mmCIF entry with sequence, helices, sheets and N, C-alpha, C, O atoms, coordinates in Angstrom:
data_MODEL
# 
_entry.id   MODEL 
# 
_entity.id                         1 
_entity.type                       polymer 
_entity.pdbx_number_of_molecules   1 
# 
_entity_poly.entity_id                      1 
_entity_poly.type                           'polypeptide(L)' 
_entity_poly.nstd_linkage                   no 
_entity_poly.nstd_monomer                   no 
_entity_poly.pdbx_seq_one_letter_code       MTYSADRLWEEVVYVAYYLHWPADSILDLEHPARQRVIEEIGRINLKISDPDGSGD 
_entity_poly.pdbx_seq_one_letter_code_can   MTYSADRLWEEVVYVAYYLHWPADSILDLEHPARQRVIEEIGRINLKISDPDGSGD 
_entity_poly.pdbx_strand_id                 A 
# 
loop_
_entity_poly_seq.entity_id 
_entity_poly_seq.num 
_entity_poly_seq.mon_id 
_entity_poly_seq.hetero 
1 1  MET n 
1 2  THR n 
1 3  TYR n 
1 4  SER n 
1 5  ALA n 
1 6  ASP n 
1 7  ARG n 
1 8  LEU n 
1 9  TRP n 
1 10 GLU n 
1 11 GLU n 
1 12 VAL n 
1 13 VAL n 
1 14 TYR n 
1 15 VAL n 
1 16 ALA n 
1 17 TYR n 
1 18 TYR n 
1 19 LEU n 
1 20 HIS n 
1 21 TRP n 
1 22 PRO n 
1 23 ALA n 
1 24 ASP n 
1 25 SER n 
1 26 ILE n 
1 27 LEU n 
1 28 ASP n 
1 29 LEU n 
1 30 GLU n 
1 31 HIS n 
1 32 PRO n 
1 33 ALA n 
1 34 ARG n 
1 35 GLN n 
1 36 ARG n 
1 37 VAL n 
1 38 ILE n 
1 39 GLU n 
1 40 GLU n 
1 41 ILE n 
1 42 GLY n 
1 43 ARG n 
1 44 ILE n 
1 45 ASN n 
1 46 LEU n 
1 47 LYS n 
1 48 ILE n 
1 49 SER n 
1 50 ASP n 
1 51 PRO n 
1 52 ASP n 
1 53 GLY n 
1 54 SER n 
1 55 GLY n 
1 56 ASP n 
# 
_struct_asym.id          A 
_struct_asym.entity_id   1 
# 
loop_
_struct_conf.conf_type_id 
_struct_conf.id 
_struct_conf.pdbx_PDB_helix_id 
_struct_conf.beg_label_comp_id 
_struct_conf.beg_label_asym_id 
_struct_conf.beg_label_seq_id 
_struct_conf.pdbx_beg_PDB_ins_code 
_struct_conf.end_label_comp_id 
_struct_conf.end_label_asym_id 
_struct_conf.end_label_seq_id 
_struct_conf.pdbx_end_PDB_ins_code 
_struct_conf.beg_auth_comp_id 
_struct_conf.beg_auth_asym_id 
_struct_conf.beg_auth_seq_id 
_struct_conf.end_auth_comp_id 
_struct_conf.end_auth_asym_id 
_struct_conf.end_auth_seq_id 
_struct_conf.pdbx_PDB_helix_class 
_struct_conf.details 
_struct_conf.pdbx_PDB_helix_length 
HELX_P HELX_P1 AA1 ALA A 5  ? LEU A 19 ? ALA A 5  LEU A 19 1 ? 15 
HELX_P HELX_P2 AA2 ALA A 23 ? LEU A 27 ? ALA A 23 LEU A 27 1 ? 5  
HELX_P HELX_P3 AA3 HIS A 31 ? SER A 49 ? HIS A 31 SER A 49 1 ? 19 
# 
_struct_conf_type.id          HELX_P 
_struct_conf_type.criteria    ? 
_struct_conf_type.reference   ? 
# 
loop_
_atom_site.group_PDB 
_atom_site.id 
_atom_site.type_symbol 
_atom_site.label_atom_id 
_atom_site.label_alt_id 
_atom_site.label_comp_id 
_atom_site.label_asym_id 
_atom_site.label_entity_id 
_atom_site.label_seq_id 
_atom_site.pdbx_PDB_ins_code 
_atom_site.Cartn_x 
_atom_site.Cartn_y 
_atom_site.Cartn_z 
_atom_site.occupancy 
_atom_site.B_iso_or_equiv 
_atom_site.pdbx_formal_charge 
_atom_site.auth_seq_id 
_atom_site.auth_comp_id 
_atom_site.auth_asym_id 
_atom_site.auth_atom_id 
_atom_site.pdbx_PDB_model_num 
ATOM 1   N N  . MET A 1 1  ? 309.517 46.461 47.570 1.00 0.00 ? 1  MET A N  1 
ATOM 2   C CA . MET A 1 1  ? 308.372 46.896 46.812 1.00 0.00 ? 1  MET A CA 1 
ATOM 3   C C  . MET A 1 1  ? 308.653 46.660 45.336 1.00 0.00 ? 1  MET A C  1 
ATOM 4   O O  . MET A 1 1  ? 309.727 46.995 44.836 1.00 0.00 ? 1  MET A O  1 
ATOM 5   N N  . THR A 1 2  ? 307.696 46.091 44.655 1.00 0.00 ? 2  THR A N  1 
ATOM 6   C CA . THR A 1 2  ? 307.823 45.814 43.232 1.00 0.00 ? 2  THR A CA 1 
ATOM 7   C C  . THR A 1 2  ? 307.139 46.915 42.438 1.00 0.00 ? 2  THR A C  1 
ATOM 8   O O  . THR A 1 2  ? 306.040 47.357 42.773 1.00 0.00 ? 2  THR A O  1 
ATOM 9   N N  . TYR A 1 3  ? 307.800 47.338 41.398 1.00 0.00 ? 3  TYR A N  1 
ATOM 10  C CA . TYR A 1 3  ? 307.279 48.398 40.553 1.00 0.00 ? 3  TYR A CA 1 
ATOM 11  C C  . TYR A 1 3  ? 307.198 47.848 39.145 1.00 0.00 ? 3  TYR A C  1 
ATOM 12  O O  . TYR A 1 3  ? 308.227 47.520 38.553 1.00 0.00 ? 3  TYR A O  1 
ATOM 13  N N  . SER A 1 4  ? 306.005 47.738 38.598 1.00 0.00 ? 4  SER A N  1 
ATOM 14  C CA . SER A 1 4  ? 305.844 47.090 37.298 1.00 0.00 ? 4  SER A CA 1 
ATOM 15  C C  . SER A 1 4  ? 306.487 47.903 36.179 1.00 0.00 ? 4  SER A C  1 
ATOM 16  O O  . SER A 1 4  ? 306.514 49.133 36.200 1.00 0.00 ? 4  SER A O  1 
ATOM 17  N N  . ALA A 1 5  ? 306.999 47.165 35.211 1.00 0.00 ? 5  ALA A N  1 
ATOM 18  C CA . ALA A 1 5  ? 307.606 47.811 34.042 1.00 0.00 ? 5  ALA A CA 1 
ATOM 19  C C  . ALA A 1 5  ? 306.567 48.624 33.279 1.00 0.00 ? 5  ALA A C  1 
ATOM 20  O O  . ALA A 1 5  ? 306.883 49.687 32.744 1.00 0.00 ? 5  ALA A O  1 
ATOM 21  N N  . ASP A 1 6  ? 305.331 48.133 33.223 1.00 0.00 ? 6  ASP A N  1 
ATOM 22  C CA . ASP A 1 6  ? 304.277 48.877 32.527 1.00 0.00 ? 6  ASP A CA 1 
ATOM 23  C C  . ASP A 1 6  ? 304.026 50.220 33.191 1.00 0.00 ? 6  ASP A C  1 
ATOM 24  O O  . ASP A 1 6  ? 303.880 51.232 32.506 1.00 0.00 ? 6  ASP A O  1 
ATOM 25  N N  . ARG A 1 7  ? 303.973 50.241 34.512 1.00 0.00 ? 7  ARG A N  1 
ATOM 26  C CA . ARG A 1 7  ? 303.736 51.495 35.239 1.00 0.00 ? 7  ARG A CA 1 
ATOM 27  C C  . ARG A 1 7  ? 304.903 52.458 35.022 1.00 0.00 ? 7  ARG A C  1 
ATOM 28  O O  . ARG A 1 7  ? 304.694 53.656 34.829 1.00 0.00 ? 7  ARG A O  1 
ATOM 29  N N  . LEU A 1 8  ? 306.114 51.943 35.054 1.00 0.00 ? 8  LEU A N  1 
ATOM 30  C CA . LEU A 1 8  ? 307.288 52.783 34.837 1.00 0.00 ? 8  LEU A CA 1 
ATOM 31  C C  . LEU A 1 8  ? 307.231 53.420 33.452 1.00 0.00 ? 8  LEU A C  1 
ATOM 32  O O  . LEU A 1 8  ? 307.513 54.610 33.310 1.00 0.00 ? 8  LEU A O  1 
ATOM 33  N N  . TRP A 1 9  ? 306.872 52.646 32.431 1.00 0.00 ? 9  TRP A N  1 
ATOM 34  C CA . TRP A 1 9  ? 306.778 53.192 31.079 1.00 0.00 ? 9  TRP A CA 1 
ATOM 35  C C  . TRP A 1 9  ? 305.679 54.242 30.972 1.00 0.00 ? 9  TRP A C  1 
ATOM 36  O O  . TRP A 1 9  ? 305.841 55.236 30.264 1.00 0.00 ? 9  TRP A O  1 
ATOM 37  N N  . GLU A 1 10 ? 304.564 54.030 31.667 1.00 0.00 ? 10 GLU A N  1 
ATOM 38  C CA . GLU A 1 10 ? 303.509 55.044 31.677 1.00 0.00 ? 10 GLU A CA 1 
ATOM 39  C C  . GLU A 1 10 ? 304.045 56.372 32.210 1.00 0.00 ? 10 GLU A C  1 
ATOM 40  O O  . GLU A 1 10 ? 303.768 57.434 31.653 1.00 0.00 ? 10 GLU A O  1 
ATOM 41  N N  . GLU A 1 11 ? 304.810 56.297 33.286 1.00 0.00 ? 11 GLU A N  1 
ATOM 42  C CA . GLU A 1 11 ? 305.374 57.505 33.879 1.00 0.00 ? 11 GLU A CA 1 
ATOM 43  C C  . GLU A 1 11 ? 306.363 58.170 32.939 1.00 0.00 ? 11 GLU A C  1 
ATOM 44  O O  . GLU A 1 11 ? 306.334 59.389 32.766 1.00 0.00 ? 11 GLU A O  1 
ATOM 45  N N  . VAL A 1 12 ? 307.232 57.386 32.336 1.00 0.00 ? 12 VAL A N  1 
ATOM 46  C CA . VAL A 1 12 ? 308.246 57.923 31.425 1.00 0.00 ? 12 VAL A CA 1 
ATOM 47  C C  . VAL A 1 12 ? 307.577 58.612 30.236 1.00 0.00 ? 12 VAL A C  1 
ATOM 48  O O  . VAL A 1 12 ? 307.952 59.727 29.871 1.00 0.00 ? 12 VAL A O  1 
ATOM 49  N N  . VAL A 1 13 ? 306.606 57.963 29.645 1.00 0.00 ? 13 VAL A N  1 
ATOM 50  C CA . VAL A 1 13 ? 305.930 58.537 28.485 1.00 0.00 ? 13 VAL A CA 1 
ATOM 51  C C  . VAL A 1 13 ? 305.178 59.808 28.871 1.00 0.00 ? 13 VAL A C  1 
ATOM 52  O O  . VAL A 1 13 ? 305.196 60.783 28.120 1.00 0.00 ? 13 VAL A O  1 
ATOM 53  N N  . TYR A 1 14 ? 304.526 59.813 30.015 1.00 0.00 ? 14 TYR A N  1 
ATOM 54  C CA . TYR A 1 14 ? 303.775 60.978 30.488 1.00 0.00 ? 14 TYR A CA 1 
ATOM 55  C C  . TYR A 1 14 ? 304.694 62.188 30.630 1.00 0.00 ? 14 TYR A C  1 
ATOM 56  O O  . TYR A 1 14 ? 304.388 63.266 30.120 1.00 0.00 ? 14 TYR A O  1 
ATOM 57  N N  . VAL A 1 15 ? 305.811 62.013 31.317 1.00 0.00 ? 15 VAL A N  1 
ATOM 58  C CA . VAL A 1 15 ? 306.752 63.121 31.518 1.00 0.00 ? 15 VAL A CA 1 
ATOM 59  C C  . VAL A 1 15 ? 307.389 63.525 30.196 1.00 0.00 ? 15 VAL A C  1 
ATOM 60  O O  . VAL A 1 15 ? 307.524 64.716 29.913 1.00 0.00 ? 15 VAL A O  1 
ATOM 61  N N  . ALA A 1 16 ? 307.776 62.563 29.397 1.00 0.00 ? 16 ALA A N  1 
ATOM 62  C CA . ALA A 1 16 ? 308.395 62.878 28.105 1.00 0.00 ? 16 ALA A CA 1 
ATOM 63  C C  . ALA A 1 16 ? 307.438 63.661 27.214 1.00 0.00 ? 16 ALA A C  1 
ATOM 64  O O  . ALA A 1 16 ? 307.848 64.601 26.533 1.00 0.00 ? 16 ALA A O  1 
ATOM 65  N N  . TYR A 1 17 ? 306.176 63.281 27.219 1.00 0.00 ? 17 TYR A N  1 
ATOM 66  C CA . TYR A 1 17 ? 305.180 63.954 26.391 1.00 0.00 ? 17 TYR A CA 1 
ATOM 67  C C  . TYR A 1 17 ? 305.009 65.414 26.800 1.00 0.00 ? 17 TYR A C  1 
ATOM 68  O O  . TYR A 1 17 ? 304.994 66.301 25.946 1.00 0.00 ? 17 TYR A O  1 
ATOM 69  N N  . TYR A 1 18 ? 304.881 65.664 28.091 1.00 0.00 ? 18 TYR A N  1 
ATOM 70  C CA . TYR A 1 18 ? 304.589 67.014 28.551 1.00 0.00 ? 18 TYR A CA 1 
ATOM 71  C C  . TYR A 1 18 ? 305.828 67.903 28.672 1.00 0.00 ? 18 TYR A C  1 
ATOM 72  O O  . TYR A 1 18 ? 305.746 69.106 28.424 1.00 0.00 ? 18 TYR A O  1 
ATOM 73  N N  . LEU A 1 19 ? 306.961 67.336 29.043 1.00 0.00 ? 19 LEU A N  1 
ATOM 74  C CA . LEU A 1 19 ? 308.148 68.162 29.268 1.00 0.00 ? 19 LEU A CA 1 
ATOM 75  C C  . LEU A 1 19 ? 309.209 67.991 28.189 1.00 0.00 ? 19 LEU A C  1 
ATOM 76  O O  . LEU A 1 19 ? 310.205 68.714 28.171 1.00 0.00 ? 19 LEU A O  1 
ATOM 77  N N  . HIS A 1 20 ? 308.996 67.040 27.297 1.00 0.00 ? 20 HIS A N  1 
ATOM 78  C CA . HIS A 1 20 ? 309.945 66.801 26.200 1.00 0.00 ? 20 HIS A CA 1 
ATOM 79  C C  . HIS A 1 20 ? 311.330 66.426 26.713 1.00 0.00 ? 20 HIS A C  1 
ATOM 80  O O  . HIS A 1 20 ? 312.347 66.784 26.118 1.00 0.00 ? 20 HIS A O  1 
ATOM 81  N N  . TRP A 1 21 ? 311.352 65.702 27.826 1.00 0.00 ? 21 TRP A N  1 
ATOM 82  C CA . TRP A 1 21 ? 312.619 65.203 28.367 1.00 0.00 ? 21 TRP A CA 1 
ATOM 83  C C  . TRP A 1 21 ? 312.933 63.858 27.731 1.00 0.00 ? 21 TRP A C  1 
ATOM 84  O O  . TRP A 1 21 ? 312.019 63.100 27.407 1.00 0.00 ? 21 TRP A O  1 
ATOM 85  N N  . PRO A 1 22 ? 314.214 63.554 27.549 1.00 0.00 ? 22 PRO A N  1 
ATOM 86  C CA . PRO A 1 22 ? 314.586 62.234 27.039 1.00 0.00 ? 22 PRO A CA 1 
ATOM 87  C C  . PRO A 1 22 ? 314.332 61.156 28.099 1.00 0.00 ? 22 PRO A C  1 
ATOM 88  O O  . PRO A 1 22 ? 314.411 61.422 29.298 1.00 0.00 ? 22 PRO A O  1 
ATOM 89  N N  . ALA A 1 23 ? 314.032 59.957 27.649 1.00 0.00 ? 23 ALA A N  1 
ATOM 90  C CA . ALA A 1 23 ? 313.692 58.855 28.551 1.00 0.00 ? 23 ALA A CA 1 
ATOM 91  C C  . ALA A 1 23 ? 314.783 58.598 29.586 1.00 0.00 ? 23 ALA A C  1 
ATOM 92  O O  . ALA A 1 23 ? 314.482 58.351 30.753 1.00 0.00 ? 23 ALA A O  1 
ATOM 93  N N  . ASP A 1 24 ? 316.039 58.654 29.169 1.00 0.00 ? 24 ASP A N  1 
ATOM 94  C CA . ASP A 1 24 ? 317.102 58.355 30.134 1.00 0.00 ? 24 ASP A CA 1 
ATOM 95  C C  . ASP A 1 24 ? 317.164 59.387 31.255 1.00 0.00 ? 24 ASP A C  1 
ATOM 96  O O  . ASP A 1 24 ? 317.522 59.043 32.382 1.00 0.00 ? 24 ASP A O  1 
ATOM 97  N N  . SER A 1 25 ? 316.829 60.625 30.976 1.00 0.00 ? 25 SER A N  1 
ATOM 98  C CA . SER A 1 25 ? 316.793 61.649 32.032 1.00 0.00 ? 25 SER A CA 1 
ATOM 99  C C  . SER A 1 25 ? 315.665 61.370 33.018 1.00 0.00 ? 25 SER A C  1 
ATOM 100 O O  . SER A 1 25 ? 315.821 61.569 34.223 1.00 0.00 ? 25 SER A O  1 
ATOM 101 N N  . ILE A 1 26 ? 314.542 60.916 32.507 1.00 0.00 ? 26 ILE A N  1 
ATOM 102 C CA . ILE A 1 26 ? 313.403 60.602 33.370 1.00 0.00 ? 26 ILE A CA 1 
ATOM 103 C C  . ILE A 1 26 ? 313.715 59.376 34.209 1.00 0.00 ? 26 ILE A C  1 
ATOM 104 O O  . ILE A 1 26 ? 313.415 59.346 35.402 1.00 0.00 ? 26 ILE A O  1 
ATOM 105 N N  . LEU A 1 27 ? 314.312 58.368 33.598 1.00 0.00 ? 27 LEU A N  1 
ATOM 106 C CA . LEU A 1 27 ? 314.657 57.152 34.316 1.00 0.00 ? 27 LEU A CA 1 
ATOM 107 C C  . LEU A 1 27 ? 315.727 57.391 35.380 1.00 0.00 ? 27 LEU A C  1 
ATOM 108 O O  . LEU A 1 27 ? 315.817 56.639 36.350 1.00 0.00 ? 27 LEU A O  1 
ATOM 109 N N  . ASP A 1 28 ? 316.533 58.429 35.204 1.00 0.00 ? 28 ASP A N  1 
ATOM 110 C CA . ASP A 1 28 ? 317.554 58.761 36.197 1.00 0.00 ? 28 ASP A CA 1 
ATOM 111 C C  . ASP A 1 28 ? 316.958 59.343 37.475 1.00 0.00 ? 28 ASP A C  1 
ATOM 112 O O  . ASP A 1 28 ? 317.611 59.348 38.519 1.00 0.00 ? 28 ASP A O  1 
ATOM 113 N N  . LEU A 1 29 ? 315.717 59.834 37.398 1.00 0.00 ? 29 LEU A N  1 
ATOM 114 C CA . LEU A 1 29 ? 315.075 60.376 38.597 1.00 0.00 ? 29 LEU A CA 1 
ATOM 115 C C  . LEU A 1 29 ? 314.746 59.256 39.573 1.00 0.00 ? 29 LEU A C  1 
ATOM 116 O O  . LEU A 1 29 ? 314.337 58.169 39.166 1.00 0.00 ? 29 LEU A O  1 
ATOM 117 N N  . GLU A 1 30 ? 314.926 59.526 40.853 1.00 0.00 ? 30 GLU A N  1 
ATOM 118 C CA . GLU A 1 30 ? 314.457 58.594 41.874 1.00 0.00 ? 30 GLU A CA 1 
ATOM 119 C C  . GLU A 1 30 ? 312.935 58.583 41.814 1.00 0.00 ? 30 GLU A C  1 
ATOM 120 O O  . GLU A 1 30 ? 312.318 59.570 41.412 1.00 0.00 ? 30 GLU A O  1 
ATOM 121 N N  . HIS A 1 31 ? 312.336 57.476 42.212 1.00 0.00 ? 31 HIS A N  1 
ATOM 122 C CA . HIS A 1 31 ? 310.892 57.337 42.127 1.00 0.00 ? 31 HIS A CA 1 
ATOM 123 C C  . HIS A 1 31 ? 310.133 58.494 42.782 1.00 0.00 ? 31 HIS A C  1 
ATOM 124 O O  . HIS A 1 31 ? 309.215 59.028 42.160 1.00 0.00 ? 31 HIS A O  1 
ATOM 125 N N  . PRO A 1 32 ? 310.476 58.910 44.016 1.00 0.00 ? 32 PRO A N  1 
ATOM 126 C CA . PRO A 1 32 ? 309.724 60.026 44.618 1.00 0.00 ? 32 PRO A CA 1 
ATOM 127 C C  . PRO A 1 32 ? 309.824 61.326 43.813 1.00 0.00 ? 32 PRO A C  1 
ATOM 128 O O  . PRO A 1 32 ? 308.852 62.077 43.730 1.00 0.00 ? 32 PRO A O  1 
ATOM 129 N N  . ALA A 1 33 ? 310.967 61.589 43.232 1.00 0.00 ? 33 ALA A N  1 
ATOM 130 C CA . ALA A 1 33 ? 311.127 62.799 42.423 1.00 0.00 ? 33 ALA A CA 1 
ATOM 131 C C  . ALA A 1 33 ? 310.298 62.696 41.150 1.00 0.00 ? 33 ALA A C  1 
ATOM 132 O O  . ALA A 1 33 ? 309.669 63.668 40.731 1.00 0.00 ? 33 ALA A O  1 
ATOM 133 N N  . ARG A 1 34 ? 310.299 61.515 40.538 1.00 0.00 ? 34 ARG A N  1 
ATOM 134 C CA . ARG A 1 34 ? 309.508 61.320 39.317 1.00 0.00 ? 34 ARG A CA 1 
ATOM 135 C C  . ARG A 1 34 ? 308.022 61.463 39.629 1.00 0.00 ? 34 ARG A C  1 
ATOM 136 O O  . ARG A 1 34 ? 307.284 62.057 38.843 1.00 0.00 ? 34 ARG A O  1 
ATOM 137 N N  . GLN A 1 35 ? 307.580 60.936 40.746 1.00 0.00 ? 35 GLN A N  1 
ATOM 138 C CA . GLN A 1 35 ? 306.180 61.075 41.156 1.00 0.00 ? 35 GLN A CA 1 
ATOM 139 C C  . GLN A 1 35 ? 305.823 62.537 41.372 1.00 0.00 ? 35 GLN A C  1 
ATOM 140 O O  . GLN A 1 35 ? 304.725 62.961 41.014 1.00 0.00 ? 35 GLN A O  1 
ATOM 141 N N  . ARG A 1 36 ? 306.726 63.309 41.949 1.00 0.00 ? 36 ARG A N  1 
ATOM 142 C CA . ARG A 1 36 ? 306.477 64.735 42.181 1.00 0.00 ? 36 ARG A CA 1 
ATOM 143 C C  . ARG A 1 36 ? 306.332 65.479 40.858 1.00 0.00 ? 36 ARG A C  1 
ATOM 144 O O  . ARG A 1 36 ? 305.452 66.327 40.709 1.00 0.00 ? 36 ARG A O  1 
ATOM 145 N N  . VAL A 1 37 ? 307.189 65.163 39.912 1.00 0.00 ? 37 VAL A N  1 
ATOM 146 C CA . VAL A 1 37 ? 307.096 65.792 38.590 1.00 0.00 ? 37 VAL A CA 1 
ATOM 147 C C  . VAL A 1 37 ? 305.744 65.466 37.960 1.00 0.00 ? 37 VAL A C  1 
ATOM 148 O O  . VAL A 1 37 ? 305.101 66.342 37.382 1.00 0.00 ? 37 VAL A O  1 
ATOM 149 N N  . ILE A 1 38 ? 305.313 64.216 38.068 1.00 0.00 ? 38 ILE A N  1 
ATOM 150 C CA . ILE A 1 38 ? 304.034 63.793 37.508 1.00 0.00 ? 38 ILE A CA 1 
ATOM 151 C C  . ILE A 1 38 ? 302.885 64.539 38.184 1.00 0.00 ? 38 ILE A C  1 
ATOM 152 O O  . ILE A 1 38 ? 301.955 64.982 37.510 1.00 0.00 ? 38 ILE A O  1 
ATOM 153 N N  . GLU A 1 39 ? 302.941 64.678 39.491 1.00 0.00 ? 39 GLU A N  1 
ATOM 154 C CA . GLU A 1 39 ? 301.899 65.419 40.213 1.00 0.00 ? 39 GLU A CA 1 
ATOM 155 C C  . GLU A 1 39 ? 301.838 66.879 39.762 1.00 0.00 ? 39 GLU A C  1 
ATOM 156 O O  . GLU A 1 39 ? 300.753 67.432 39.585 1.00 0.00 ? 39 GLU A O  1 
ATOM 157 N N  . GLU A 1 40 ? 302.993 67.496 39.579 1.00 0.00 ? 40 GLU A N  1 
ATOM 158 C CA . GLU A 1 40 ? 303.026 68.895 39.152 1.00 0.00 ? 40 GLU A CA 1 
ATOM 159 C C  . GLU A 1 40 ? 302.488 69.056 37.734 1.00 0.00 ? 40 GLU A C  1 
ATOM 160 O O  . GLU A 1 40 ? 301.789 70.028 37.447 1.00 0.00 ? 40 GLU A O  1 
ATOM 161 N N  . ILE A 1 41 ? 302.799 68.127 36.853 1.00 0.00 ? 41 ILE A N  1 
ATOM 162 C CA . ILE A 1 41 ? 302.242 68.170 35.501 1.00 0.00 ? 41 ILE A CA 1 
ATOM 163 C C  . ILE A 1 41 ? 300.721 68.078 35.584 1.00 0.00 ? 41 ILE A C  1 
ATOM 164 O O  . ILE A 1 41 ? 300.015 68.802 34.882 1.00 0.00 ? 41 ILE A O  1 
ATOM 165 N N  . GLY A 1 42 ? 300.223 67.202 36.429 1.00 0.00 ? 42 GLY A N  1 
ATOM 166 C CA . GLY A 1 42 ? 298.782 67.071 36.607 1.00 0.00 ? 42 GLY A CA 1 
ATOM 167 C C  . GLY A 1 42 ? 298.148 68.358 37.099 1.00 0.00 ? 42 GLY A C  1 
ATOM 168 O O  . GLY A 1 42 ? 297.080 68.744 36.623 1.00 0.00 ? 42 GLY A O  1 
ATOM 169 N N  . ARG A 1 43 ? 298.793 69.029 38.051 1.00 0.00 ? 43 ARG A N  1 
ATOM 170 C CA . ARG A 1 43 ? 298.268 70.306 38.560 1.00 0.00 ? 43 ARG A CA 1 
ATOM 171 C C  . ARG A 1 43 ? 298.226 71.367 37.461 1.00 0.00 ? 43 ARG A C  1 
ATOM 172 O O  . ARG A 1 43 ? 297.256 72.115 37.338 1.00 0.00 ? 43 ARG A O  1 
ATOM 173 N N  . ILE A 1 44 ? 299.285 71.417 36.675 1.00 0.00 ? 44 ILE A N  1 
ATOM 174 C CA . ILE A 1 44 ? 299.335 72.379 35.570 1.00 0.00 ? 44 ILE A CA 1 
ATOM 175 C C  . ILE A 1 44 ? 298.203 72.094 34.588 1.00 0.00 ? 44 ILE A C  1 
ATOM 176 O O  . ILE A 1 44 ? 297.533 73.020 34.131 1.00 0.00 ? 44 ILE A O  1 
ATOM 177 N N  . ASN A 1 45 ? 297.984 70.824 34.261 1.00 0.00 ? 45 ASN A N  1 
ATOM 178 C CA . ASN A 1 45 ? 296.916 70.464 33.331 1.00 0.00 ? 45 ASN A CA 1 
ATOM 179 C C  . ASN A 1 45 ? 295.550 70.840 33.879 1.00 0.00 ? 45 ASN A C  1 
ATOM 180 O O  . ASN A 1 45 ? 294.684 71.278 33.122 1.00 0.00 ? 45 ASN A O  1 
ATOM 181 N N  . LEU A 1 46 ? 295.338 70.679 35.180 1.00 0.00 ? 46 LEU A N  1 
ATOM 182 C CA . LEU A 1 46 ? 294.062 71.084 35.781 1.00 0.00 ? 46 LEU A CA 1 
ATOM 183 C C  . LEU A 1 46 ? 293.861 72.585 35.663 1.00 0.00 ? 46 LEU A C  1 
ATOM 184 O O  . LEU A 1 46 ? 292.766 73.039 35.331 1.00 0.00 ? 46 LEU A O  1 
ATOM 185 N N  . LYS A 1 47 ? 294.902 73.356 35.930 1.00 0.00 ? 47 LYS A N  1 
ATOM 186 C CA . LYS A 1 47 ? 294.794 74.823 35.830 1.00 0.00 ? 47 LYS A CA 1 
ATOM 187 C C  . LYS A 1 47 ? 294.508 75.254 34.402 1.00 0.00 ? 47 LYS A C  1 
ATOM 188 O O  . LYS A 1 47 ? 293.718 76.169 34.171 1.00 0.00 ? 47 LYS A O  1 
ATOM 189 N N  . ILE A 1 48 ? 295.144 74.602 33.454 1.00 0.00 ? 48 ILE A N  1 
ATOM 190 C CA . ILE A 1 48 ? 294.933 74.941 32.047 1.00 0.00 ? 48 ILE A CA 1 
ATOM 191 C C  . ILE A 1 48 ? 293.510 74.605 31.623 1.00 0.00 ? 48 ILE A C  1 
ATOM 192 O O  . ILE A 1 48 ? 292.870 75.378 30.909 1.00 0.00 ? 48 ILE A O  1 
ATOM 193 N N  . SER A 1 49 ? 293.018 73.453 32.062 1.00 0.00 ? 49 SER A N  1 
ATOM 194 C CA . SER A 1 49 ? 291.693 73.022 31.629 1.00 0.00 ? 49 SER A CA 1 
ATOM 195 C C  . SER A 1 49 ? 290.558 73.736 32.371 1.00 0.00 ? 49 SER A C  1 
ATOM 196 O O  . SER A 1 49 ? 289.428 73.777 31.884 1.00 0.00 ? 49 SER A O  1 
ATOM 197 N N  . ASP A 1 50 ? 290.859 74.303 33.562 1.00 0.00 ? 50 ASP A N  1 
ATOM 198 C CA . ASP A 1 50 ? 289.843 75.005 34.347 1.00 0.00 ? 50 ASP A CA 1 
ATOM 199 C C  . ASP A 1 50 ? 290.494 76.182 35.068 1.00 0.00 ? 50 ASP A C  1 
ATOM 200 O O  . ASP A 1 50 ? 290.630 76.160 36.291 1.00 0.00 ? 50 ASP A O  1 
ATOM 201 N N  . PRO A 1 51 ? 290.896 77.208 34.322 1.00 0.00 ? 51 PRO A N  1 
ATOM 202 C CA . PRO A 1 51 ? 291.670 78.292 34.913 1.00 0.00 ? 51 PRO A CA 1 
ATOM 203 C C  . PRO A 1 51 ? 290.959 79.077 36.020 1.00 0.00 ? 51 PRO A C  1 
ATOM 204 O O  . PRO A 1 51 ? 291.623 79.651 36.883 1.00 0.00 ? 51 PRO A O  1 
ATOM 205 N N  . ASP A 1 52 ? 289.624 79.113 36.012 1.00 0.00 ? 52 ASP A N  1 
ATOM 206 C CA . ASP A 1 52 ? 288.929 79.858 37.065 1.00 0.00 ? 52 ASP A CA 1 
ATOM 207 C C  . ASP A 1 52 ? 288.570 78.993 38.259 1.00 0.00 ? 52 ASP A C  1 
ATOM 208 O O  . ASP A 1 52 ? 288.049 79.493 39.256 1.00 0.00 ? 52 ASP A O  1 
ATOM 209 N N  . GLY A 1 53 ? 288.847 77.688 38.167 1.00 0.00 ? 53 GLY A N  1 
ATOM 210 C CA . GLY A 1 53 ? 288.596 76.798 39.290 1.00 0.00 ? 53 GLY A CA 1 
ATOM 211 C C  . GLY A 1 53 ? 287.137 76.516 39.560 1.00 0.00 ? 53 GLY A C  1 
ATOM 212 O O  . GLY A 1 53 ? 286.794 76.034 40.639 1.00 0.00 ? 53 GLY A O  1 
ATOM 213 N N  . SER A 1 54 ? 286.270 76.804 38.608 1.00 0.00 ? 54 SER A N  1 
ATOM 214 C CA . SER A 1 54 ? 284.837 76.644 38.818 1.00 0.00 ? 54 SER A CA 1 
ATOM 215 C C  . SER A 1 54 ? 284.370 75.191 38.714 1.00 0.00 ? 54 SER A C  1 
ATOM 216 O O  . SER A 1 54 ? 283.284 74.852 39.184 1.00 0.00 ? 54 SER A O  1 
ATOM 217 N N  . GLY A 1 55 ? 285.181 74.342 38.106 1.00 0.00 ? 55 GLY A N  1 
ATOM 218 C CA . GLY A 1 55 ? 284.786 72.959 37.933 1.00 0.00 ? 55 GLY A CA 1 
ATOM 219 C C  . GLY A 1 55 ? 283.858 72.741 36.756 1.00 0.00 ? 55 GLY A C  1 
ATOM 220 O O  . GLY A 1 55 ? 283.424 71.616 36.510 1.00 0.00 ? 55 GLY A O  1 
ATOM 221 N N  . ASP A 1 56 ? 283.550 73.789 36.033 1.00 0.00 ? 56 ASP A N  1 
ATOM 222 C CA . ASP A 1 56 ? 282.669 73.682 34.857 1.00 0.00 ? 56 ASP A CA 1 
ATOM 223 C C  . ASP A 1 56 ? 283.440 73.412 33.603 1.00 0.00 ? 56 ASP A C  1 
ATOM 224 O O  . ASP A 1 56 ? 282.850 73.294 32.529 1.00 0.00 ? 56 ASP A O  1 
# 
């Protein structure tokens, strides 16, 4: 499976922005672990932006 460098950088920047982790720490994560971190950040952002879950 090929993983584009652009996609990898998007993931690194996303995690670094939200968690303030250094790039080398993010790059040390295996892909499935990095994807899980990204999913959890997304869930947190959804809760913050819509805390009552109303979708409004």
